[in-house]
N, C-alpha and C positions, 0 to 999 in steps of 0.2 A: 663812812662819809664820802660824798662825791669828791672827786679830785680833778683839778684843772691842769691841763698840759698844753704847751704851745709848740706848734710845729715850727722848727727853725727854718724850713724852706719857704713855706707859704705864710708863716706868721699867723696862722689861724689857731684859734683856741678850740680844744676838745674837752668836753666834760665827760668823765668816766663815772657812771652812776650804776654800780652793780645792783642787781636785783630788779632793775627797771624792766627787764624782759618778762617779768612775772605779772605785768599789768594786765587787768582784764580786757578782753576783746570780744565785743558783741557781734562783730561782723564776720561773715564767711565769704571768702572769695574763691570762686571755682573757675579755673582756666582750662579750656579744652580746645583742641584743634577741630575745626569744622570737618566733618567726615567727607564732604564733597570737594575739599580743597585739593587742587592739583599743584604739586610741588614743582616749581620751575628749575630746581637745582638737581633733581634726580637724573640718573643716567637714562638716556632716551628722550629727555625733554630739553635738550640743548637748544632747540629752536625757540624755546620760550624766553631765552635771555638775549641781550644784544650780542653781536659777534665777539668771540673770545679774544682777549689780548695776549694770553699765554696759557699753556697747558703743560702739566707735569704728569708723567706716568710711565708706563712700560718699564717698571722697576724689574730688573733681572729678566727682561724680555716678556713680562706678563702685562696684560691689560687690566683695566679696572673692572669693577663689578659688571657682569652682563656683557662683557666685551666692549665696554665704553671707550677704551683706548686712553683713558686718563684717570688719574687719582685725585688731582687737584687742578682746578682751572680758574682763571681770572677773567672777569667780564666787567664792562662798564656798568655802574648802577643805573637801573632803568628809571629810578626816581631820585636823581641826585640832589644833595643839599645845595643851598645857595651859598656861595662863597664870596666874601668881599674882595673887591679889586680896587686898589688905589685908596684915596682918602675921600670920605664923605664930607661934603661941604654943607654948611648951615644954609637954610632957606631964609626967606625974608623975615620970618618970625624968630630966627635964631635957633630953629630946630634942625636936627640932622636928618638928611634925606637919604633915601636908598641909593645904592650905587650898583654898577654893573656886576654881574656874577661871572666869574671865571674860576678855573681850577680843575681839579680832577676828583672823581668819586668812583671808586672801584670796589667790586665784591670779589672775594676769594672763596670759591666753593671748595670745601675741605674734603669732600668724599663723594663718589658717585652713589653711595648707599644713603638711605634716609636715616641718618642718625642726628642727634641733637647736641651732644657735648663733646668736648675735646677728648674726654676719657674713652669715648666709643670709637675713636679713630684707630686705625692700625698704626704700628710704628712707622711704616713707610709713608702713610698719609701725613702724620705729624711732621716728619722730617721734610717732606716736600712743602708743607705749609711754611716752615721756617725759611726754606729756600725762597719761596714766593715772596715773603715779607722782604727779604734781602734784595731780591731782583727788582721788586716794584719801587723800593726806596732808592735804588740806583737809577731806575728809569725815569722817575717822576721829575727830577731836576730838568729834564729835557722838555717838560710840559711848560709852555709859556707862562711865566709869572709865578710858578710854584717855588716857594722858599722853604716849605716844611711839609711833612706828611705825617699824619697820625694813623697808625694801625690800631684797630680795636675790634673787640668781639663782644656781642651781646648774646646771652643764653637765657631763655625763658622770658615770658611776657612781662614779668616784674622788672626785668632788666632792659626792656625796650625792644626785644626781638619781635619782628613782625612775621618772620618765616622760621619754622622749627628746624629745618635742615641746617646742619652745622656749616657756618660760614663766618668769615671775618670781613671787615671793611677797611679801606684805606682812603683817607681824604687828604688830598694835596691842597694846601692853602697858600695864598699870596702873602701871608704874614706869619710870624711865629705865634702860636696860640698863647693866650695870656697865662695859662697855668705853666707852660714850659718856660715862657719868658720870666715869670717869677722865680722858677727854679734856677734858671741861668744866672739871674741877678743875685739871688741869695747865695748860691754856691760859689760865685766869684768873691763875694764878701767873706764867706766862711773860709775860703782858701787863704785869704790874707790873715784871718784871725787864728786859724788852726795850723797854718803852714802845711796843709795837707788837704786833699780832696775830701769834702764832707762825706761823700758816699763811701769812699775807701775807709774813712774813720769808722763809719757805721759797721761795715763788713768786718774790720779788724776787731772792734769791740765785741761784736756778737760771736766771732770765732773764739775770742778769749773768754768771755763771760757767759754767753749763750742764753741769757734770760729771755730774749725775744727771737731766738733762732729756731725756725720751724723745720728746716731741712738743709742738707748740705750735699754737694757732690764735688768732684775734682775741680770743676771750673766755676760752679755757681753756688749761691746761697739763697734761701728763702727766709725773709725776715718779716715779722709783724712790727710795723713801725711804732716808735715811741708814742706818737700822737695819732694813733690809728683813728680814722674818721668812722669806719664801719666795723662791726664785730667780725673778727677773723680776716680783716684786711691783710693781704700779704704782698710784699714786694720781692721780686726775683731780680737779683743783681749778679753780674760776673764778679768773681773774686779778684781778678786782675783789673786794673783801671782800663776802661774803654769808653770813649765818649760817643762813638758812632756804631750803632747796631749793624749797619750794612757792611762793616769792615771785618766781621768775624770770619774765621776760617771754617771750612766745611766740617771739620771734626767737632768744633765748638757748637755749631748749629745742630749736629746730630745729638750731642749730649744735652743741649738745651731742650730739644724736642721731648726726650724721655723725662727730663727733670720737671719741666712744666706740666707734663701729663700726670706725673706722680703727685705733684703738689695739689693739683685740682682734684685728683682721686682722693686724697686725704680730706679735702674740704667736703667732697660729696659723701664720703663715708661718715663724716661727722654730721652732715646735714643732707640727707637723701633728697633728690629732686631739687637740688640747689639751683636757684637763678643767680647768675653772676655776670659781671662785666670784667674784661681786662683791657688794658691799653698800654701801648709801648711809647715811652718817652725817650727820645734820642736827640742828638745834637742837630741843629739846623744844617741844611744842605751846604750853605756857602761858608762853612767854618772848617778850619783845619782841626787837627786833634786838639781837644780842649783839656787843659790840666785840671780845671775845676768842675767838670761835668762828667757824669757817669750814666750811661744808658740803663734803663731798668723797665721792668714790666710790673704794673700795679694791678692787683686782682681785687675786685670789689664784690664780695658776696652780698646779695640782696636779702638780708635777714631782718632789717628794720626799715621803717619808713621815715623819710625826712619830712617833718611837719612844720607848723607855724613858727615855733621858737627858733628852730634851726634856720629857716629861710629868713625870718625877720632879723635875727641877731647876728647871723653869720657864724654861729657856733655849731659844732656837731655834738650830739649826745650819743655816747657809746656805752652799752651796758656790759661789755666784755673787755677787760684790760688786755693789752697785747701780750703781757707775760703769761696770762692764763690761756689765751688763744694759742700761743706758740707751744706751750706745754701739751695742750690737747692735740695738736697737729704733729708734734715731733715724732720721728721714727728713727 
């Protein structure tokens, strides 16, 4: 029988309908990269991007592939998203009008080599990627109007990637995104109810019972959430309470790099050529340490398609319970 679960943070409902992945499918979708496409992120093509904002490399005195002199580089996005600034005022008909666009939209090129997934990066490249996230989160508050920044990664065309070469993006916004704002509000309420950070309770429960625990290291856990929206959705959280990602110590960043890579490797082993997104939720720039909030990385495998009922009702339909997903991923 299908089962309904409610996410305590977003208050969204998820329907778990096992066996639904066996539905017939008449359609075939073939995605391939154009053979004549020139990759702007490969070593030697640096002039194809806007001037770099930061560069990481020369690890142990060595350069990147082909003498590129970098392992990871940060550049402005050549095609930035429009970001809202201030408040939109209604027009004469009571409709909301567009407002000026400001903010920041940056791309982090994760390797001078033409690879596509985080699992294909070298350990040094993944470590520098974590450092780049931290550095850009520290730098973006100095950009006029930015109150928040969302770091995210798209892998595969099904996940919205327009360039195959491994890269992440960071968007600085003038407001706290609605998903993060809902988490902040709900976790503040749950702190009063539980007398404990909700995220810390999740970590504690999974370390004790382990039904939805996918992986563990000295500092981090990977958990399939109770109300997972997607099959094999995984959250990576620090075991100790921490609200701001950018305040981690270098040793923690190094461990996170290897841990995140291993988690995605397990997902790809289970589902070869997996398309996925991940994104980092952390506390807003203008907040001190928050007792009720806990930074985390949400990984979304693109194994199902969101269709009419989900969009119309606001529910998600997931054919794989998180307990089963965690058991399949666990090592």
